[in-house]
Structure formats: structure tokens, C-alpha cells
KEKE-3310 file (N, C-alpha, C; in steps of 0.2 Angstrom, whole numbers, plus 5000, padded with zeros to 4 digits):
npx = (5542:5534:5522:5514:5513:5509:5521:5529:5535:5533:5544:5552:5565:5582:5598:5607:5602:5609:5618:5609:5599:5607:5611:5598:5593:5602:5600:5599:5590:5577:5577:5569:5556:5556:5560:5573:5590:5603:5616:5615:5624:5633:5634:5624:5613:5615:5612:5599:5594:5596:5586:5575:5566:5558:5542:5527:5519:5527:5537:5530:5531:5534:5544:5546:5554:5553:5552:5557:5553:5565:5571:5577:5579:5570:5564:5556:5543:5533:5525:5521:5520:5511:5496:5488:5477:5468:5467:5475:5488:5502:5508:5521:5531:5544:5553:5567:5575:5579:5570:5557:5541:5537:5527:5529:5528:5514:5509:5516:5509:5496:5497:5502:5491:5481:5486:5486:5472:5467:5475:5482:5470:5467:5458:5460:5472:5485:5493:5506:5510:5520:5515:5519:5523:5517:5517:5516:5504:5495:5497:5492:5479:5474:5474:5463:5463:5457:5458:5461:5465:5476:5491:5499:5514:5522:5534:5551:5562:5577:5573:5563:5548:5536:5519:5509:5500:5487:5482:5470:5464:5450:5445)
npy = (5776:5769:5761:5751:5735:5723:5715:5719:5731:5743:5752:5765:5762:5764:5772:5764:5752:5745:5733:5723:5724:5720:5707:5701:5703:5696:5683:5668:5658:5663:5670:5665:5670:5683:5684:5685:5684:5687:5693:5707:5722:5731:5744:5747:5744:5755:5766:5763:5764:5778:5783:5778:5786:5792:5797:5785:5788:5792:5783:5771:5761:5754:5750:5743:5741:5727:5726:5719:5721:5724:5732:5727:5724:5712:5708:5712:5721:5724:5735:5735:5738:5748:5756:5770:5774:5763:5760:5750:5738:5727:5715:5710:5700:5696:5687:5685:5669:5665:5672:5668:5662:5668:5677:5689:5691:5690:5701:5712:5711:5714:5727:5734:5732:5739:5752:5752:5752:5763:5774:5775:5773:5762:5751:5737:5724:5713:5696:5684:5668:5654:5638:5628:5634:5634:5641:5654:5654:5651:5662:5673:5669:5669:5682:5686:5686:5681:5666:5667:5661:5649:5648:5638:5629:5641:5646:5643:5633:5627:5614:5611:5615:5626:5628:5643:5652:5663:5677:5689:5703:5712:5728)
npz = (5913:5899:5896:5908:5917:5930:5931:5920:5909:5895:5885:5875:5863:5868:5866:5874:5872:5862:5863:5868:5857:5847:5850:5850:5837:5830:5833:5827:5829:5828:5816:5805:5807:5805:5792:5790:5784:5785:5796:5807:5808:5821:5818:5809:5817:5827:5819:5816:5829:5832:5824:5829:5836:5828:5822:5822:5812:5802:5799:5799:5808:5824:5837:5853:5868:5879:5896:5911:5929:5935:5927:5916:5899:5891:5879:5864:5856:5842:5831:5814:5796:5797:5794:5792:5785:5784:5797:5803:5809:5809:5821:5831:5842:5853:5865:5874:5876:5889:5897:5894:5897:5908:5908:5901:5888:5886:5895:5888:5876:5879:5884:5873:5864:5871:5869:5855:5852:5860:5860:5847:5840:5832:5821:5819:5822:5817:5815:5810:5813:5815:5812:5821:5832:5846:5858:5854:5847:5857:5865:5856:5854:5867:5869:5862:5848:5832:5823:5806:5795:5786:5779:5768:5768:5769:5775:5773:5782:5790:5792:5783:5775:5782:5788:5791:5803:5802:5811:5818:5826:5829:5835)
capx = (5539:5529:5516:5516:5508:5512:5528:5532:5533:5536:5547:5555:5572:5587:5605:5610:5600:5613:5620:5603:5596:5612:5610:5591:5593:5607:5598:5598:5584:5571:5577:5564:5550:5556:5562:5580:5595:5610:5616:5615:5630:5632:5634:5617:5608:5616:5608:5592:5592:5596:5580:5569:5561:5553:5534:5525:5515:5532:5541:5525:5532:5536:5547:5547:5558:5549:5557:5555:5553:5572:5573:5581:5576:5569:5561:5554:5536:5533:5520:5524:5515:5506:5491:5483:5471:5464:5468:5478:5495:5504:5511:5526:5533:5549:5556:5573:5574:5580:5564:5551:5537:5536:5521:5531:5525:5507:5509:5517:5504:5490:5499:5502:5484:5478:5489:5483:5465:5465:5480:5482:5463:5467:5452:5462:5479:5485:5500:5507:5513:5522:5510:5522:5524:5511:5517:5513:5497:5491:5497:5487:5472:5472:5473:5457:5464:5454:5462:5457:5467:5482:5495:5502:5521:5524:5540:5556:5566:5582:5569:5558:5542:5531:5513:5509:5493:5485:5477:5467:5459:5446:5443)
capy = (5770:5771:5757:5747:5730:5721:5713:5720:5737:5744:5758:5767:5760:5769:5770:5759:5745:5742:5726:5719:5723:5716:5699:5699:5703:5691:5676:5664:5653:5667:5673:5664:5673:5690:5684:5688:5679:5690:5697:5715:5725:5736:5751:5747:5745:5761:5770:5761:5767:5785:5785:5775:5791:5795:5795:5780:5790:5794:5777:5766:5755:5756:5745:5745:5736:5724:5726:5717:5726:5725:5737:5723:5722:5705:5706:5718:5721:5728:5737:5736:5739:5753:5759:5774:5775:5758:5759:5743:5737:5720:5715:5705:5700:5691:5687:5681:5662:5665:5676:5665:5658:5673:5681:5696:5692:5692:5708:5717:5711:5717:5734:5736:5732:5745:5758:5752:5754:5769:5780:5775:5772:5757:5746:5730:5722:5706:5693:5678:5663:5647:5633:5624:5639:5633:5646:5660:5653:5652:5669:5677:5666:5671:5690:5687:5686:5676:5663:5669:5657:5645:5648:5631:5629:5648:5648:5638:5632:5621:5607:5610:5620:5626:5632:5649:5653:5671:5680:5696:5706:5719:5731)
capz = (5910:5894:5897:5913:5920:5936:5931:5914:5906:5888:5884:5869:5863:5870:5863:5878:5870:5857:5864:5868:5851:5843:5852:5848:5830:5827:5836:5821:5830:5826:5809:5800:5809:5802:5785:5790:5782:5787:5803:5808:5811:5826:5815:5806:5823:5829:5814:5818:5836:5831:5820:5833:5839:5823:5823:5818:5805:5797:5797:5798:5812:5831:5841:5860:5873:5884:5901:5918:5934:5937:5922:5911:5893:5890:5873:5860:5853:5836:5826:5807:5791:5800:5788:5795:5781:5785:5804:5805:5809:5811:5828:5832:5849:5854:5871:5875:5878:5896:5900:5892:5902:5914:5907:5898:5881:5887:5897:5883:5870:5882:5885:5866:5862:5874:5865:5848:5852:5863:5858:5839:5838:5826:5820:5819:5822:5814:5815:5807:5818:5812:5815:5826:5838:5850:5863:5851:5845:5863:5867:5853:5856:5874:5868:5859:5841:5829:5818:5800:5790:5786:5773:5768:5766:5769:5777:5773:5787:5788:5793:5778:5774:5788:5788:5796:5805:5802:5816:5817:5831:5827:5841)
cpx = (5533:5522:5518:5510:5512:5519:5532:5530:5536:5539:5550:5562:5576:5594:5608:5607:5604:5615:5614:5600:5601:5611:5603:5591:5597:5606:5595:5591:5578:5571:5571:5557:5550:5559:5569:5585:5602:5610:5616:5621:5628:5631:5626:5612:5609:5612:5601:5590:5592:5589:5574:5564:5557:5546:5532:5521:5520:5535:5537:5527:5534:5539:5548:5550:5553:5554:5553:5556:5560:5575:5578:5577:5576:5566:5560:5547:5536:5526:5523:5518:5509:5502:5486:5477:5466:5464:5469:5485:5496:5508:5515:5529:5539:5552:5562:5572:5574:5574:5557:5547:5536:5531:5523:5528:5517:5505:5510:5512:5498:5491:5499:5495:5480:5480:5486:5476:5464:5469:5480:5475:5463:5460:5454:5470:5479:5492:5500:5511:5514:5517:5513:5524:5518:5511:5514:5506:5493:5491:5492:5480:5470:5471:5467:5458:5460:5458:5458:5460:5474:5485:5500:5509:5524:5531:5545:5561:5572:5578:5564:5553:5538:5525:5513:5501:5492:5480:5475:5463:5456:5444:5436)
cpy = (5772:5767:5752:5742:5728:5719:5715:5728:5738:5751:5759:5764:5766:5767:5765:5752:5742:5735:5721:5718:5719:5709:5697:5698:5698:5684:5672:5659:5657:5671:5672:5667:5680:5690:5686:5682:5681:5693:5704:5717:5730:5743:5752:5748:5752:5766:5769:5765:5775:5787:5782:5779:5794:5792:5789:5782:5791:5787:5771:5760:5758:5750:5747:5739:5734:5723:5723:5722:5727:5730:5734:5722:5715:5703:5713:5716:5726:5730:5738:5736:5743:5756:5763:5775:5769:5756:5752:5743:5729:5721:5709:5705:5694:5692:5683:5674:5662:5668:5673:5662:5662:5678:5688:5697:5694:5699:5713:5717:5715:5725:5737:5737:5738:5752:5758:5755:5761:5775:5781:5775:5767:5753:5739:5730:5715:5703:5687:5674:5657:5642:5629:5628:5639:5639:5652:5660:5654:5659:5674:5675:5669:5679:5691:5688:5680:5673:5664:5665:5653:5646:5642:5632:5636:5650:5642:5638:5627:5614:5606:5616:5620:5630:5638:5650:5661:5672:5687:5697:5712:5721:5733)
cpz = (5905:5896:5903:5915:5926:5936:5924:5912:5899:5888:5877:5869:5865:5867:5867:5876:5864:5858:5864:5861:5846:5844:5849:5841:5826:5830:5830:5822:5828:5820:5805:5801:5806:5795:5785:5788:5783:5793:5802:5811:5817:5823:5812:5812:5826:5825:5816:5824:5836:5828:5824:5836:5834:5824:5819:5812:5800:5795:5797:5802:5819:5834:5848:5864:5878:5890:5907:5923:5937:5931:5917:5905:5892:5883:5869:5857:5848:5833:5819:5802:5793:5794:5792:5791:5783:5792:5806:5805:5811:5817:5828:5839:5849:5861:5871:5878:5886:5900:5898:5897:5908:5913:5903:5892:5882:5890:5892:5878:5873:5882:5878:5863:5864:5870:5858:5848:5855:5861:5850:5836:5831:5826:5821:5819:5819:5815:5812:5812:5814:5816:5820:5832:5842:5856:5860:5849:5851:5865:5863:5853:5863:5874:5864:5851:5838:5824:5812:5794:5791:5779:5773:5765:5765:5770:5776:5778:5786:5789:5788:5778:5780:5786:5793:5797:5805:5807:5815:5823:5829:5834:5840)
residu = (MET:PHE:LEU:ARG:ALA:ALA:ASN:THR:TYR:LEU:ARG:ALA:LEU:GLU:PRO:THR:ASP:LEU:GLU:PHE:LEU:TYR:ALA:LEU:GLU:ASN:ASP:THR:SER:VAL:TRP:HIS:ILE:GLY:ASP:THR:LEU:THR:PRO:TYR:SER:LYS:ALA:VAL:LEU:GLU:THR:TYR:LEU:GLU:ASN:ALA:THR:LEU:ASP:ILE:TYR:THR:VAL:LYS:GLN:LEU:ARG:LEU:ALA:ILE:CYS:ASN:MET:GLN:GLN:GLN:ALA:VAL:GLY:ALA:ILE:ASP:LEU:PHE:ASP:PHE:GLU:PRO:LEU:HIS:SER:ARG:ALA:GLY:VAL:GLY:VAL:VAL:VAL:THR:ALA:ALA:HIS:ARG:GLY:HIS:GLY:HIS:ALA:SER:ASP:ALA:LEU:GLN:LEU:LEU:LEU:GLY:TYR:CYS:GLN:HIS:THR:LEU:GLN:LEU:HIS:GLN:VAL:TYR:CYS:THR:VAL:THR:ALA:THR:ASN:LEU:ALA:SER:ILE:ASN:LEU:PHE:GLN:LYS:ALA:GLU:PHE:ASP:LYS:VAL:GLY:ILE:ARG:LYS:ASP:TRP:ILE:ARG:THR:PRO:ASP:GLY:TRP:GLN:ASP:VAL:VAL:GLU:PHE:GLN:ARG:VAL:PHE)
# end
């Protein structure tokens, strides 16, 4: 196990995660978060998994599986837009609907923040959350992220335009 808390651990993606990743990436209810408009094929995801072991300094991103103690993948947490020169990265987290409310996102975020600060020696991390996603807003505020701004009408959804809240945590 890569990083471990009491009820959650993070690990590198494995080829056996194909079906989980396929379901996660093709969940249309969260597409607006990642600016996705089209489904991912299993072939594309297989290629992604083959390259998932590449170093963060090479590909500028890192995705880890969030797992419960029954060794079941329940979500994913990402570092993206990794900027070694400026010692920063974006953070994204998603937990499957069936596993929300069990503390996995909070555990995963705390584990990743420790990794960012102590292993990658980042100066800061940031994220963008839709203004209506109160669970995620609470998650990042609980993790000591500062609200640094609001982007008006930033994301278009089937229900109309949504504002997003920008968060930043400086170590």
C-alpha cells in the first residue's frame, strides 16, 4: 500500500483497474467537472493504464486509486498541471456515489497533501469546485484550503451556467 489512513489507502493504478476506470470516466454525472464531453473507450483507457507508471516529472500528472480496507477501488485522486518550476499542482478527487459519505475523500486528500508537501516538496496545491458542490467545498475547507476567488458562469451544465470556487493551499 502506497499511502494509508485508518479506513482508506492510495495506490498506483493497476491493469486490473480497467473496469473501474471505465465506469468512473464514463459517469456522465461528473463529466462537467473534468470538461469531458465524450466517453472513453476501453482501448484508450488500457493505453492510459500502460503509461500510468510514468514519472510525474515526465507526464505532469499523477492519478492514484482510492481504496477502502476491503481492497476495493472506491475513487480516484489526481495531481494535474504539475509545475516543478513553481512547485505547484492542481488536485482533483472523485469517489463513486455508492462510497460517498464514508470519509474516503477526506482521507485520500490528507494522504495526498502529505505526499505533495513532504515527498514532492510542493509549495502549493489548488483546485476548482462548482459553487453548488457543497460536499467538495466542505472537503477542501476542512483540509485548510483557502477560498481565493469565484469565477462567474464558468461551467455550462444541462441546467445552465454555474459559478466555480477557486481554492488554494500553501504549505
